[in-house]
C-alpha positions as CSV (number, residue, x, y, z in Angstrom):
1,M,56.4,65.5,-31.2
2,P,57.0,65.6,-27.4
3,L,54.3,64.6,-25.0
4,Q,52.1,67.5,-24.3
5,A,49.7,66.3,-21.6
6,K,50.2,65.4,-18.0
7,Y,48.5,62.0,-18.3
8,L,49.0,59.0,-20.6
9,F,46.3,56.3,-20.9
10,T,47.3,53.1,-22.6
11,V,45.0,50.5,-24.0
12,A,46.5,47.2,-25.2
13,M,44.8,44.1,-26.6
14,D,44.9,41.2,-28.9
15,V,42.3,40.5,-31.6
16,D,41.1,37.3,-33.2
17,P,43.5,36.9,-36.2
18,E,40.6,36.7,-38.8
19,R,39.3,40.1,-37.5
20,E,42.6,42.0,-37.7
21,P,41.9,43.8,-41.0
22,L,38.5,44.9,-39.7
23,F,40.0,45.8,-36.3
24,N,42.6,48.1,-37.8
25,E,40.2,49.7,-40.3
26,I,37.6,50.5,-37.7
27,Y,40.2,51.6,-35.1
28,D,41.9,54.0,-37.5
29,S,38.9,55.3,-39.4
30,E,36.2,55.5,-36.6
31,H,37.4,54.8,-33.1
32,V,40.4,57.1,-33.0
33,P,38.6,60.1,-34.6
34,L,35.7,59.7,-32.2
35,L,38.0,59.7,-29.2
36,L,40.1,62.6,-30.5
37,A,36.8,64.6,-30.4
38,V,36.4,64.1,-26.7
39,P,37.3,67.2,-24.7
40,G,40.6,66.6,-22.8
41,V,42.0,64.0,-25.3
42,V,45.1,65.7,-26.6
43,S,46.4,63.0,-29.0
44,V,46.2,59.4,-29.9
45,A,48.9,57.1,-31.4
46,R,48.6,53.4,-32.2
47,F,51.4,50.8,-32.0
48,K,52.0,47.1,-32.8
49,T,54.3,45.1,-30.5
50,E,57.6,44.0,-32.2
51,E,60.5,41.9,-31.2
52,L,63.1,44.0,-29.4
53,T,66.9,43.7,-29.6
54,V,68.8,45.9,-27.1
55,I,72.2,46.0,-25.5
56,V,72.0,46.0,-21.6
57,G,75.1,45.9,-19.5
58,G,77.2,45.1,-22.6
59,E,75.1,42.1,-23.5
60,R,73.0,42.0,-26.7
61,R,69.5,40.6,-25.9
62,T,66.5,39.8,-28.1
63,I,63.2,40.1,-26.2
64,L,59.6,39.4,-27.0
65,V,57.6,39.5,-23.8
66,K,55.2,36.6,-23.6
67,N,51.5,37.4,-23.1
68,E,52.0,41.0,-24.0
69,P,49.1,42.3,-26.2
70,K,49.9,42.8,-29.9
71,Y,48.2,46.2,-30.3
72,N,48.6,49.3,-28.2
73,A,47.0,52.7,-28.3
74,L,48.4,55.7,-26.3
75,Y,46.1,58.5,-25.4
76,E,47.4,61.8,-24.1
77,L,44.9,63.2,-21.6
78,E,44.6,66.5,-19.8
79,C,43.2,64.8,-16.7
80,P,42.0,61.4,-15.6
81,E,38.4,62.6,-15.4
82,V,38.3,62.5,-19.2
83,L,37.9,58.7,-18.9
84,T,34.7,59.0,-16.9
85,S,33.2,61.9,-18.8
86,D,29.9,61.6,-20.7
87,A,31.7,62.4,-23.9
88,W,34.2,59.5,-23.4
89,A,31.4,57.1,-22.5
90,K,29.5,58.1,-25.7
91,A,32.5,57.9,-28.0
92,V,33.7,54.4,-26.9
93,D,30.2,53.0,-27.7
94,Q,29.7,54.7,-31.1
95,G,30.2,53.3,-34.5
96,R,31.0,49.7,-35.4
97,W,33.5,49.2,-32.5
98,P,31.2,47.9,-29.8
99,G,29.4,45.3,-32.0
100,E,32.0,44.3,-34.6
101,V,35.3,44.7,-32.8
102,R,35.1,44.7,-29.0
103,P,33.7,41.1,-28.8
104,H,36.7,39.8,-30.7
105,T,39.3,41.4,-28.5
106,K,41.1,39.7,-25.6
107,N,44.1,40.1,-23.3
108,R,43.0,43.7,-22.7
109,R,45.0,46.0,-20.5
110,H,44.2,49.6,-19.4
111,V,46.8,51.6,-17.6
112,L,46.9,55.3,-16.6
113,Y,50.2,57.1,-16.1
114,R,50.9,60.5,-14.6
115,R,53.9,62.3,-16.1
116,L,56.5,63.2,-13.5
117,I,58.9,65.4,-15.5
118,P,58.9,67.8,-17.1
119,Q,55.6,69.1,-15.7
C-alpha cells in the first residue's frame, strides 16, 4: 500500500537479547494498537534490519551498516503535532511498554520525515 500521509516518523532501537521475545510480543500486541488509536496516526509498520546485497555502479556490494539499530517502526502521521498530543503522550506510557520494555532498549533513534512528492 502506498504511503498515505505527509509525515513519516521512524523509531529505531536495539533491545537486550534476552528480552527480544517479550519486546516483540508487547510491541505487536499492545504498543502498536495503542499508538494506532491516537488521532493523526495513519498506519504503523515494524521492520527488522537485515543484511543488504545491492548492485551500485555495476558492482555487487553486501552491506550491513554498523551501529544501526536492529528494530525499526515506521509511523505515518497526518502532522508532526501528533507526537506532542495528549493522546500520544498517554499511549506511549500505557501497558507493559514503559516498565517491562523501555528500560531494556538502547541505541534509540527518532527521526521525522516530511514527504516531498507526491503531495
